C-alpha positions as CSV (number, residue, x, y, z in Angstrom):
1,M,18.6,1.2,-14.1
2,V,16.1,1.2,-17.0
3,N,18.0,0.0,-20.1
4,T,15.5,0.4,-22.9
5,P,15.0,3.7,-24.9
6,V,12.4,5.8,-23.1
7,E,10.8,9.2,-22.9
8,I,10.5,11.0,-19.5
9,L,7.8,13.4,-18.5
10,I,8.4,15.7,-15.5
11,E,5.7,17.8,-13.9
12,G,6.2,20.2,-11.0
13,S,3.7,22.0,-8.8
14,P,3.9,23.7,-5.4
15,A,3.0,20.5,-3.7
16,E,4.8,17.8,-5.6
17,V,6.9,16.6,-8.5
18,R,5.6,13.8,-10.7
19,V,7.8,11.8,-13.1
20,A,6.7,9.3,-15.7
21,I,8.9,7.0,-17.8
22,L,7.3,5.8,-21.0
23,D,8.5,3.5,-23.8
24,L,8.6,5.0,-27.3
25,T,5.0,3.8,-28.0
26,G,3.7,5.9,-25.1
27,K,3.2,3.0,-22.7
28,L,3.8,3.9,-19.1
29,L,6.7,1.9,-17.6
30,R,7.3,3.7,-14.2
31,F,5.6,6.4,-12.2
32,F,7.1,8.4,-9.4
33,R,5.8,11.1,-7.1
34,S,7.7,13.2,-4.5
35,L,6.0,15.6,-2.0
36,N,8.0,18.8,-1.7
37,C,7.2,18.8,2.1
38,R,8.5,15.2,2.4
39,P,11.3,14.6,0.0
40,S,13.1,11.2,-0.2
41,K,16.2,10.7,1.9
42,T,17.5,7.8,-0.4
43,D,21.2,8.3,-1.2
44,G,21.6,11.0,1.4
45,V,24.7,10.7,3.6
46,Y,24.6,11.4,7.4
47,R,26.7,11.4,10.5
48,G,24.6,9.4,12.9
49,R,24.9,7.8,16.3
50,L,24.3,4.1,16.9
51,S,21.7,4.5,19.7
52,A,20.6,0.9,20.1
53,V,21.8,-2.6,19.2
54,D,19.5,-5.6,18.9
55,K,21.6,-8.6,19.9
56,V,19.1,-11.1,18.5
57,S,19.0,-9.8,15.0
58,G,22.5,-8.2,14.9
59,G,21.0,-5.0,13.7
60,G,20.6,-1.6,15.4
61,F,19.2,1.9,15.1
62,V,21.0,5.0,14.1
63,D,19.9,8.5,15.1
64,L,19.5,10.8,12.0
65,D,18.3,14.4,11.7
66,E,14.9,15.7,12.6
67,G,14.6,13.2,15.5
68,K,14.3,10.2,13.0
69,T,16.0,6.9,13.5
70,A,17.1,4.5,10.8
71,Y,17.7,0.7,10.9
72,L,21.2,-0.6,10.3
73,P,21.0,-4.3,9.4
74,Q,24.6,-5.2,10.4
75,T,26.3,-3.7,13.5
76,R,29.2,-6.1,13.8
77,G,32.3,-4.3,14.7
78,F,30.4,-1.2,16.1
79,T,29.4,-0.4,19.6
80,E,26.3,1.4,21.0
81,G,26.9,5.1,21.2
82,Q,29.5,5.1,18.3
83,D,29.3,7.8,15.7
84,L,29.0,6.5,12.1
85,I,28.9,7.8,8.5
86,V,25.8,6.2,7.0
87,Q,23.8,6.4,3.7
88,V,20.1,5.9,3.4
89,V,19.3,3.0,1.0
90,R,15.5,2.9,1.7
91,D,13.1,5.5,2.9
92,E,10.8,4.9,5.9
93,H,7.7,3.1,4.8
94,K,4.5,1.9,6.4
95,G,5.6,2.7,9.9
96,K,9.0,1.1,9.4
97,S,12.2,3.0,9.8
98,A,14.5,4.0,6.9
99,V,17.3,1.6,6.2
100,V,21.0,2.7,6.2
101,T,24.4,1.2,5.3
102,T,27.8,2.1,6.6
103,I,29.3,1.5,3.1
104,P,28.1,4.6,1.0
105,T,27.8,4.6,-2.7
106,L,28.2,7.9,-4.6
107,R,26.3,7.5,-7.9
108,G,26.8,9.4,-11.1
109,R,25.2,8.7,-14.4
110,Y,28.3,7.1,-15.9
111,V,30.0,5.6,-12.9
112,S,29.5,5.0,-9.2
113,L,32.1,5.0,-6.4
114,Q,32.2,3.1,-3.2
115,P,35.2,4.7,-1.4
116,Q,35.4,1.9,1.3
117,R,35.7,-1.0,-1.1
118,D,38.1,-2.0,-3.8
119,G,38.0,-3.1,-7.5
120,I,36.5,-2.1,-10.8
121,H,33.1,-3.6,-11.7
122,I,30.4,-3.4,-14.4
123,E,26.8,-2.7,-13.5
124,R,24.4,-5.6,-14.1
125,G,23.1,-5.7,-17.6
126,V,26.0,-3.8,-19.2
127,P,27.9,-5.9,-21.7
128,K,31.6,-6.2,-20.7
129,S,32.6,-6.0,-24.4
130,K,31.5,-2.4,-24.5
131,V,33.6,-1.2,-21.5
132,G,36.6,-3.5,-21.4
133,K,39.2,-0.9,-22.4
134,K,37.7,1.8,-20.2
135,L,38.2,-0.4,-17.1
136,T,41.9,-0.3,-17.5
137,D,42.0,3.4,-18.5
138,I,40.5,4.7,-15.2
139,Q,42.3,2.5,-12.7
140,D,44.8,5.3,-11.9
141,L,42.1,7.8,-10.9
142,F,41.2,6.5,-7.5
143,K,43.6,4.2,-5.8
144,K,41.2,3.1,-3.1
145,G,37.6,2.5,-3.8
146,R,35.2,0.3,-5.9
147,I,34.5,1.9,-9.3
148,T,31.4,0.6,-11.2
149,I,30.7,1.4,-14.8
150,R,27.0,2.1,-15.2
151,G,24.8,1.8,-18.3
152,P,25.4,5.2,-19.9
153,G,29.1,4.8,-19.1
154,A,29.2,2.1,-21.8
155,V,28.8,4.7,-24.5
156,A,30.2,7.7,-22.7
157,S,33.7,8.9,-23.7
158,L,36.6,8.2,-21.5
159,V,36.9,12.0,-20.7
160,E,33.3,12.0,-19.5
161,I,33.9,9.0,-17.3
162,R,37.1,10.3,-15.9
163,D,35.5,13.8,-15.2
164,E,32.6,12.2,-13.3
165,L,34.8,9.9,-11.3
166,K,37.0,12.9,-10.3
167,F,33.8,14.8,-9.2
168,L,32.7,11.8,-7.1
169,A,36.1,11.5,-5.5
170,R,36.1,15.2,-4.6
171,K,32.5,14.8,-3.2
172,W,33.7,12.0,-0.9
173,E,36.6,14.2,0.4
174,E,34.0,16.9,1.1
175,I,31.8,14.5,3.1
176,R,34.8,13.3,5.2
177,D,35.9,16.9,5.9
178,I,32.4,17.9,7.0
179,A,32.1,14.8,9.1
180,V,35.2,15.7,11.2
181,S,33.5,18.7,12.8
182,A,29.8,17.7,12.4
183,K,28.0,16.9,15.6
184,P,25.7,13.9,15.1
185,P,23.1,13.7,14.0
186,A,24.0,15.7,10.9
187,M,23.4,15.7,7.2
188,L,26.7,15.4,5.2
189,M,25.2,15.1,1.7
190,T,21.6,15.8,0.7
191,A,19.7,13.2,-1.3
192,P,19.2,14.0,-5.0
193,E,15.9,15.5,-6.0
194,I,13.7,12.9,-7.7
195,S,14.0,14.3,-11.2
196,K,17.8,14.2,-11.0
197,R,17.8,10.7,-9.5
198,I,15.7,9.3,-12.3
199,L,17.7,11.0,-15.1
200,R,20.8,9.7,-13.4
201,D,19.5,6.1,-13.2
202,T,17.8,5.8,-16.6
203,S,20.2,4.5,-19.3
204,V,18.8,5.3,-22.8
205,I,16.9,8.6,-22.8
206,E,15.4,9.7,-26.1
207,Q,13.9,12.9,-24.7
208,V,12.8,14.6,-21.5
209,L,9.7,16.8,-21.5
210,I,9.3,19.2,-18.6
211,G,6.1,21.2,-17.8
212,D,7.6,23.5,-15.1
213,R,9.9,26.4,-16.0
214,N,11.9,26.4,-12.7
215,L,12.5,22.6,-13.0
216,F,13.5,23.0,-16.6
217,Y,16.2,25.5,-15.8
218,K,17.5,23.4,-12.9
219,I,17.5,20.1,-14.9
220,N,18.9,21.6,-18.1
221,K,22.0,22.5,-16.1
222,L,22.7,18.8,-15.6
223,T,23.9,18.6,-19.3
224,K,27.1,20.3,-18.1
225,Y,27.9,17.1,-16.2
226,W,26.0,14.6,-18.4
227,P,26.6,15.8,-22.0
228,D,24.8,12.8,-23.5
229,L,21.6,14.5,-22.5
230,E,22.4,17.7,-24.4
231,G,19.5,18.7,-26.7
232,R,17.2,16.1,-25.3
233,I,15.6,18.2,-22.5
234,T,12.6,20.3,-23.6
235,F,10.3,22.8,-21.8
236,L,6.7,22.6,-22.9
237,R,5.4,26.1,-22.4
238,D,1.8,25.6,-23.3
239,Q,1.1,22.5,-21.2
240,T,-0.6,23.1,-17.9
241,N,-0.6,19.3,-17.2
242,I,2.2,17.6,-19.1
243,F,0.7,14.2,-18.3
244,E,-2.2,15.0,-20.6
245,V,0.1,15.1,-23.6
246,G,-0.7,11.5,-24.3
247,D,-2.8,9.4,-21.9
248,T,-0.2,9.2,-19.2
249,E,-2.7,10.5,-16.6
250,S,-5.2,7.8,-17.3
251,Q,-2.5,5.1,-17.4
252,W,-1.1,5.8,-14.0
253,L,-4.6,6.0,-12.5
254,A,-5.4,2.6,-14.1
255,A,-2.4,1.2,-12.3
256,L,-4.3,1.7,-9.1
257,D,-7.1,-0.7,-10.2
258,R,-7.2,-4.2,-8.8
259,E,-8.1,-5.7,-12.2
260,V,-6.1,-5.4,-15.4
261,P,-7.7,-6.6,-18.7
262,L,-5.6,-8.6,-21.1
263,E,-5.6,-8.0,-24.9
264,G,-7.4,-10.8,-26.6
265,G,-9.5,-11.7,-23.5
266,G,-8.8,-12.6,-19.9
267,R,-7.7,-10.5,-17.0
268,I,-5.3,-10.5,-14.1
269,T,-6.3,-9.5,-10.6
270,I,-3.7,-8.1,-8.2
271,D,-4.1,-8.2,-4.4
272,E,-1.6,-6.7,-2.0
273,T,-1.5,-8.2,1.5
274,E,0.8,-7.8,4.5
275,A,2.5,-11.1,3.8
276,L,2.7,-11.3,0.0
277,I,1.4,-10.1,-3.4
278,A,-1.2,-12.4,-5.0
279,I,-1.8,-12.2,-8.8
280,D,-4.5,-14.3,-10.4
281,V,-5.0,-15.0,-14.1
282,D,-8.6,-15.6,-15.1
283,S,-10.7,-16.1,-18.2
284,A,-14.1,-17.9,-18.0
285,R,-14.4,-17.8,-21.8
286,A,-11.3,-19.9,-22.3
287,Q,-12.2,-22.8,-20.0
288,G,-11.8,-26.1,-21.7
289,K,-9.9,-24.6,-24.7
290,S,-6.3,-25.5,-24.1
291,D,-4.9,-23.3,-26.9
292,A,-6.9,-20.3,-25.8
293,I,-5.8,-20.9,-22.2
294,R,-2.2,-21.1,-23.2
295,R,-2.4,-17.8,-25.2
296,I,-4.0,-16.0,-22.3
297,N,-1.4,-17.3,-19.8
298,L,1.5,-16.3,-22.1
299,A,0.0,-12.8,-22.5
300,A,-0.5,-12.6,-18.8
301,M,3.1,-13.3,-18.0
302,S,4.3,-10.3,-20.0
303,E,1.6,-8.0,-18.5
304,I,2.4,-9.2,-15.0
305,A,6.0,-8.3,-15.4
306,H,5.0,-4.9,-16.6
307,Q,2.5,-4.4,-13.7
308,I,5.1,-5.5,-11.1
309,C,7.5,-2.8,-12.3
310,L,4.9,-0.1,-12.8
311,R,3.2,-0.7,-9.4
312,N,6.6,-1.2,-7.7
313,L,5.4,-4.5,-6.3
314,A,8.0,-6.3,-4.1
315,G,8.6,-9.0,-1.5
316,L,7.1,-12.5,-2.1
317,I,4.9,-12.6,-5.2
318,I,2.6,-15.5,-5.9
319,I,1.1,-15.9,-9.4
320,D,-1.8,-18.3,-10.1
321,P,-2.1,-18.8,-13.9
322,I,-5.0,-20.7,-15.5
323,S,-4.5,-24.4,-14.9
324,M,-2.6,-26.3,-17.6
325,S,-1.7,-30.0,-17.5
326,N,1.0,-29.8,-20.2
327,R,4.4,-29.7,-18.5
328,K,6.1,-28.1,-21.4
329,H,3.5,-25.3,-21.4
330,R,3.8,-24.8,-17.7
331,K,7.6,-24.4,-18.0
332,E,7.1,-22.0,-20.9
333,L,5.2,-19.6,-18.6
334,V,8.1,-19.5,-16.1
335,D,10.6,-18.9,-18.9
336,I,8.6,-16.1,-20.4
337,L,8.2,-14.4,-17.0
338,R,12.0,-14.7,-16.4
339,R,12.7,-13.1,-19.8
340,A,10.1,-10.3,-19.2
341,M,11.7,-9.5,-15.8
342,K,15.3,-9.5,-17.1
343,G,15.3,-5.8,-17.8
344,D,14.2,-5.0,-14.2
345,N,16.8,-3.0,-12.3
346,R,15.8,-4.7,-9.0
347,V,17.1,-8.0,-7.7
348,T,14.5,-10.5,-8.7
349,D,14.4,-14.3,-8.3
350,I,11.8,-16.4,-10.2
351,L,11.7,-19.4,-8.0
352,G,9.7,-21.6,-10.4
353,M,6.3,-23.3,-10.4
354,T,5.1,-25.3,-7.4
355,P,3.4,-28.8,-7.8
356,G,0.1,-26.9,-7.3
357,G,0.7,-24.8,-10.4
358,L,1.6,-21.5,-8.6
359,I,4.6,-19.4,-9.8
360,E,6.7,-18.0,-6.9
361,M,9.0,-15.1,-7.2
362,T,10.7,-12.5,-5.0
363,R,11.6,-8.9,-5.8
364,Q,13.8,-6.4,-3.9
365,R,11.7,-3.9,-2.0
366,V,12.6,-0.2,-2.6
367,G,10.0,2.3,-1.6
368,A,6.2,2.1,-1.5
369,T,3.9,0.5,-4.0
370,L,1.6,2.8,-6.0
371,N,-1.4,1.6,-3.9
372,E,0.5,2.3,-0.6
373,E,1.5,5.7,-1.9
374,F,-1.8,7.0,-3.3
375,L,-4.7,5.0,-1.8
376,A,-6.2,5.3,1.7
377,K,-7.5,2.1,3.2
378,K,-10.9,2.2,4.9
379,P,-11.6,-0.1,7.9
380,T,-12.9,-3.4,6.7
381,D,-16.7,-3.6,7.4
382,I,-17.1,-7.3,8.3
383,H,-20.5,-8.5,9.5
384,L,-22.8,-11.5,9.5
385,T,-24.8,-12.2,6.4
386,A,-28.5,-11.3,6.3
387,T,-29.3,-15.0,6.3
388,C,-27.1,-15.7,9.3
389,E,-28.6,-12.8,11.3
390,A,-32.2,-13.9,10.4
391,A,-31.5,-17.5,11.5
392,D,-30.0,-16.1,14.8
393,L,-33.2,-14.1,15.5
394,L,-35.3,-17.2,15.1
395,R,-33.1,-19.1,17.4
396,R,-33.4,-16.3,20.0
397,A,-37.2,-16.3,19.6
398,L,-37.3,-19.9,20.9
399,T,-35.5,-19.0,24.1
400,L,-37.1,-15.7,25.1
401,Q,-39.7,-15.7,27.8
402,G,-42.2,-13.0,28.7
403,L,-45.6,-11.4,28.0
404,G,-46.7,-9.5,24.9
405,R,-46.2,-9.9,21.2
406,L,-42.7,-11.0,20.1
407,T,-41.4,-8.3,17.8
408,V,-38.3,-8.3,15.5
409,V,-36.7,-5.0,14.4
410,A,-34.1,-5.4,11.8
411,H,-32.7,-4.2,8.4
412,S,-34.9,-4.8,5.4
413,D,-32.3,-7.4,4.0
414,I,-32.9,-9.5,7.2
415,I,-36.7,-9.1,7.1
416,S,-36.6,-10.2,3.4
417,E,-34.7,-13.3,4.3
418,L,-37.3,-14.2,7.0
419,R,-40.1,-13.8,4.5
420,G,-38.2,-15.5,1.7
421,M,-35.5,-18.1,2.1
422,L,-36.3,-18.7,5.8
423,S,-40.1,-18.5,5.5
424,G,-40.5,-22.2,6.3
425,A,-38.2,-21.8,9.4
426,L,-40.3,-18.7,10.4
427,A,-43.5,-20.7,10.2
428,E,-42.0,-23.5,12.3
429,T,-40.7,-21.0,14.9
430,E,-44.2,-19.4,15.2
431,R,-45.8,-22.8,15.6
432,R,-43.4,-23.7,18.4
433,I,-43.9,-20.4,20.4
434,G,-47.6,-20.3,19.7
435,Q,-47.8,-16.9,18.1
436,S,-46.9,-14.9,15.0
437,L,-43.8,-12.7,15.0
438,V,-44.2,-9.0,14.3
439,L,-41.6,-8.2,11.6
440,R,-40.6,-4.5,11.6
441,V,-38.2,-2.9,9.1
442,D,-35.7,-0.3,10.4
443,N,-32.7,0.4,8.2
444,E,-31.2,2.8,10.7
445,V,-30.5,0.2,13.3
446,S,-27.0,-1.3,13.4
447,V,-27.9,-4.3,15.6
448,S,-31.0,-6.4,15.1
449,N,-33.3,-6.8,18.1
450,I,-36.1,-9.1,19.2
451,Y,-38.3,-8.3,22.3
452,F,-41.8,-8.6,23.7
453,E,-43.9,-5.6,22.9
454,R,-47.0,-5.0,25.1
């Protein structure tokens, strides 16, 4: 849950819904997009059938609706073919199945309810001092189930909390009633639309600006259940693209770039690979100047934390700051990164700095990164360098036997290498074979060739 005061922009179109979360200076903190033809299943509840169990991993696959299967990490106590009530906790991603749990959580803005567990808890980041009395005042509402006070619940009235908790309890009873007669696979509770989910999970909302009339009417009705949002939701009638109110459009597009400039000089470079995320801090101007290097590294840690959340980077993340020999300064970088990531609503673990000067961290994976969501990868074009190909042609010239003039047909880059850097090697080759090579440029050929021409 985002716990700092923010402004939310929501734009709807026939194809998609886009949502941006900005701080009060207009800086983009989070960006979301949901295709209307492929909405998220996260938080949806289903009656599914455990169709396969992997005895090695202990996990299994559950049949959901539309012929889709989801991965259940823990199948202990269940048998293959058994019907289960499951909730989607992560959408399918990069060819991997969605992930489900058999312990559903029904989330509201003020509280969440886990009907199959017990106890009363406080969401991470919410001060216990703000909710202490409320914990005891709601214990009588739901005899069985884990109740968690969320961020907005810390300032909500006891009546608002009790009303939402009663609503969630009734919702669970509806789910159970539907499940009795539902033939798996079947949907028992639809996943919340992306706008509702973000309003639900954002703690301190200053205002919500909406550029679509239908979305505005739908979202404004939520104030009936979440009265703290009353008067904060506005429809901008004259905006065809609400993201152009400030520079939100350019900010989210910039988040797709590989390089991010740092204020005061320097840059960070972000590379996403299958195994990990690599982030490099660089500044040629600051080399040899310890104070300048320290300032750039410190600025980089704050920006890296911002980019990790904005781009939704997750998994193993390796950060390579500019080298510093001072141990105190190296520790300072790790401490600043920890503080900068403290407000993140994901489970993160800053593992520290390795002897080689790399900072290692992990972050909980939920959904795709911005690059995975919006960028299409082209097949990597890997080929030999022009120098390597030119040297290969000279080597082949020494082994060919036949009659006629030995002719090379190749791209202009390769011919340039033969006449330039490898001109001495070309002359030696011609001396050995007893004739001059005919060099012919053809930029249309994909493979260089050498043959005897009569």
